[in-house]
C-alpha positions in Angstrom: 146.7 90.9 145.3 143.0 90.9 145.2 141.4 94.4 145.4 138.8 95.1 148.0 135.3 95.1 146.7 131.8 95.8 148.0 129.2 93.2 148.9 125.6 94.0 148.4 123.4 92.4 151.1 120.1 91.0 149.8 118.1 93.0 152.4 118.9 96.3 150.7 117.8 95.4 147.2 114.9 97.7 146.3 113.8 96.1 143.1 111.4 93.3 142.2 112.7 89.9 141.2 113.7 89.5 137.6 111.4 87.2 135.7 113.7 86.5 132.8 117.3 86.9 131.6 117.8 89.3 128.7 120.4 88.4 126.1 123.7 90.1 126.6 124.1 93.4 124.7 126.8 93.9 122.1 128.8 96.1 124.5 129.4 94.4 127.9 129.1 96.4 131.0 131.2 93.8 132.8 133.9 91.5 131.4 134.3 88.1 133.0 137.4 86.0 132.9 138.8 83.0 134.8 142.3 83.0 136.3 144.2 79.9 137.2 145.6 80.9 140.6 148.2 78.1 140.7 149.8 79.1 137.5 148.9 82.8 137.5 147.6 82.5 133.9 144.4 83.8 132.5 142.5 80.8 131.1 142.0 80.9 127.4 138.5 81.2 126.0 137.2 79.3 122.9 134.1 80.4 121.0 132.1 77.5 119.6 128.6 77.6 118.2 127.7 80.8 120.1 129.1 79.7 123.4 132.4 80.4 125.2 134.3 77.5 126.7 137.2 77.5 129.1 139.5 74.5 129.9 140.1 73.9 133.6 142.8 71.8 135.2 141.5 69.5 137.9 143.0 70.3 141.3 143.9 73.9 140.4 142.4 76.9 142.3 140.8 79.6 140.2 139.2 83.0 140.5 136.5 84.8 138.6 137.8 88.2 137.4 135.2 90.9 137.0 135.9 94.2 135.2 133.5 97.1 135.1 133.9 98.7 131.7 131.6 101.6 132.4 131.7 104.9 134.3 128.8 103.9 136.6 128.4 101.6 139.6 127.0 98.1 138.7 125.7 95.1 140.6 127.0 91.7 139.5 125.2 88.6 140.6 127.6 85.7 140.3 126.5 82.1 139.6 129.0 79.2 139.8 127.5 75.8 138.8 124.0 77.3 139.2 124.7 78.4 142.8 124.9 82.0 144.0 128.5 82.5 145.1 127.5 84.9 147.9 124.7 83.2 149.7 124.8 79.6 148.4 121.2 79.5 147.2 120.2 78.2 143.7 121.2 81.2 141.6 118.6 83.8 140.4 119.3 87.3 139.1 117.2 88.9 141.9 119.7 87.8 144.6 122.6 89.4 146.3 125.9 90.1 144.4 129.0 92.3 144.2 128.9 96.0 143.5 131.7 97.3 141.3 132.8 101.0 141.2 133.3 102.7 137.8 136.1 101.0 135.9 136.9 98.7 138.9 138.4 95.2 138.5 138.3 92.5 141.2 138.8 88.8 141.6 136.2 86.6 143.4 138.3 83.7 144.6 135.6 81.6 146.4 132.3 81.0 148.0 131.4 83.8 150.4 131.4 82.4 153.9 131.2 85.7 155.9 132.1 89.4 155.4 135.7 88.4 156.1 136.5 85.1 154.2 135.6 82.8 151.3 136.0 79.0 150.6 138.3 78.8 147.6 137.1 77.8 144.1 139.0 74.9 142.6 138.4 72.5 139.7 137.5 69.1 140.9 135.7 65.9 139.8 132.0 66.5 139.4 130.9 64.4 142.4 133.2 66.5 144.6 131.8 69.8 143.4 129.9 72.0 145.9 126.8 71.9 143.7 126.8 68.1 143.5 127.5 67.7 147.2 124.5 69.9 148.0 122.2 68.0 145.6 122.3 70.4 142.7 124.4 68.8 139.9 122.3 69.9 136.9 124.1 73.1 136.2 127.7 72.2 137.0 130.1 73.5 134.4 128.6 76.9 133.9 129.7 80.2 135.4 127.5 83.2 134.7 126.9 86.8 135.7 123.7 89.0 135.7 124.6 92.7 135.7 122.4 95.5 136.8 122.6 99.3 136.3 122.0 101.5 139.3 118.9 103.6 139.5 119.5 107.3 138.9 117.5 110.3 140.2 114.8 111.3 137.7 113.8 114.9 136.9 110.3 115.5 135.6 109.2 118.4 133.4 105.7 119.7 134.0 103.2 118.2 131.6 100.8 120.3 129.5 97.5 119.2 128.0 97.6 118.0 124.5 96.1 120.5 121.9 92.7 119.6 120.4 91.9 117.6 118.4 93.3 114.5 120.0 94.8 111.8 117.8 92.4 109.1 116.7 94.2 106.3 118.5 94.1 106.6 122.3 97.5 107.0 124.0 97.4 103.6 125.7 96.9 101.9 122.4 100.1 103.5 121.0 102.0 102.6 124.1 101.0 99.0 123.8 102.0 98.8 120.2 105.3 100.4 121.0 105.9 97.9 123.7 105.1 95.0 121.4 107.5 96.4 118.8 110.3 96.8 121.4 110.0 93.3 122.8 109.8 91.6 119.4 113.5 91.5 118.7 114.3 90.1 122.1 111.6 87.4 121.8 112.9 86.5 118.3 116.4 86.2 119.6 115.4 84.0 122.5 113.4 81.7 120.1 116.5 81.5 117.8 118.7 80.6 120.7 116.3 77.8 121.7 116.3 76.4 118.2 120.1 76.6 118.1 120.4 74.6 121.4 117.9 72.0 120.1 119.8 71.5 116.9 123.3 71.2 118.5 125.2 68.1 117.5 124.8 65.2 119.8 128.6 65.0 120.5 128.3 68.4 122.2 126.1 66.9 124.8 128.9 65.2 126.7 129.0 64.1 130.3 130.5 66.9 132.4 133.7 65.8 134.1 134.7 68.6 136.4 133.0 71.2 138.7 133.9 73.7 141.3 134.9 72.5 144.8 134.5 74.1 148.2 138.1 74.6 149.2 140.2 76.0 152.1 139.2 79.2 153.8 140.8 82.4 152.6 140.7 86.0 154.0 138.8 88.2 151.6 137.1 91.1 153.5 134.2 93.0 152.0 131.7 95.6 153.2 128.1 96.3 152.5 126.5 99.1 150.5 123.1 100.2 149.3 122.2 99.7 145.6 118.9 100.3 143.9 118.5 98.5 140.6 117.4 100.6 137.6 115.4 97.6 136.4 114.3 94.3 137.6 115.7 92.8 134.5 119.5 92.5 134.1 121.2 94.7 131.6 123.6 91.9 130.7 123.7 88.2 131.2 127.0 86.4 130.3 127.9 82.7 130.6 131.2 80.8 130.5 131.2 77.0 130.2 134.2 75.0 131.5 135.4 71.4 131.5 138.7 69.6 131.4 140.8 69.7 128.1 140.1 66.0 127.2 136.4 66.5 127.4 136.5 69.7 125.4 138.6 68.0 122.8 136.2 65.1 122.6 133.4 67.6 121.9 135.4 69.1 119.1 135.9 72.5 120.9 139.6 72.0 121.4 142.0 70.1 119.0 142.9 66.7 120.2 146.3 66.3 121.8 149.0 65.3 119.4 150.1 61.7 120.1 152.0 58.9 118.3 149.8 55.9 118.0 151.4 52.4 118.1 153.9 50.5 120.2 157.0 52.3 121.5 159.3 49.9 119.7 157.8 50.4 116.3 159.6 52.4 113.6 158.5 56.0 113.3 158.7 58.5 110.5 159.5 61.4 112.9 161.5 60.0 115.8 163.5 63.2 116.4 163.3 67.0 116.2 166.5 68.0 114.3 169.2 66.5 112.1 172.2 65.3 114.1 175.8 65.3 112.9 177.0 62.0 111.5 179.6 60.1 113.4 183.3 60.8 112.6 185.2 58.3 110.4 
């Protein structure tokens, strides 16, 4: 049974819009997984060239499972096919999302329609996906989260004048140098990521086959809460890419299905599984 979770209304967000997505940290604040609701199985994940891929079965309903791995409340903005799963707008980290209590796990099973229900997520042909039907097919096949920490009360100690003589470099110059030094690794990582995407093999750029549909209504009540972000930039950004098994196999992410090639009436080296007993006589 899906646990009750809290919905954060966009009106109570008290932070400025995020201007860029930071790379995910080594330790995730929130784990994200996909669950096939028709089989009850967690969908396997396959790492390939720095990305995570998940095979989906067309026609099957699924849920996005979110697990807060920290001892603090966090805000999770959920994007499905480039669309905010709460308000239906083209997704951006500054928008509304779900608030998870410390160590809480929950499953988001659909597009939020009201405070009481959702329209179920299900894997479907790309033209039938909600994003494509609303004129936004470019990001179909990607599910992502932007995670924010909550602002905590700050306690300030009284400041005292700096003893004479002052350092030769003014304080603002040191602060600027420190900021440049802090931002340098992140900038280098973003540049490296861009180069990796540009050099990806051509066979990985395959036509997406499936997306997420807008399914039947389902009761999934939530309530609203206040949440003040500690920063306008997310502390974590994580993406999962999905497609059907045949397409992932064609891209070299999954092994191709084992098949016998040739006519059914041709002789085969391995026609059976085990050695049968010979006939009597």
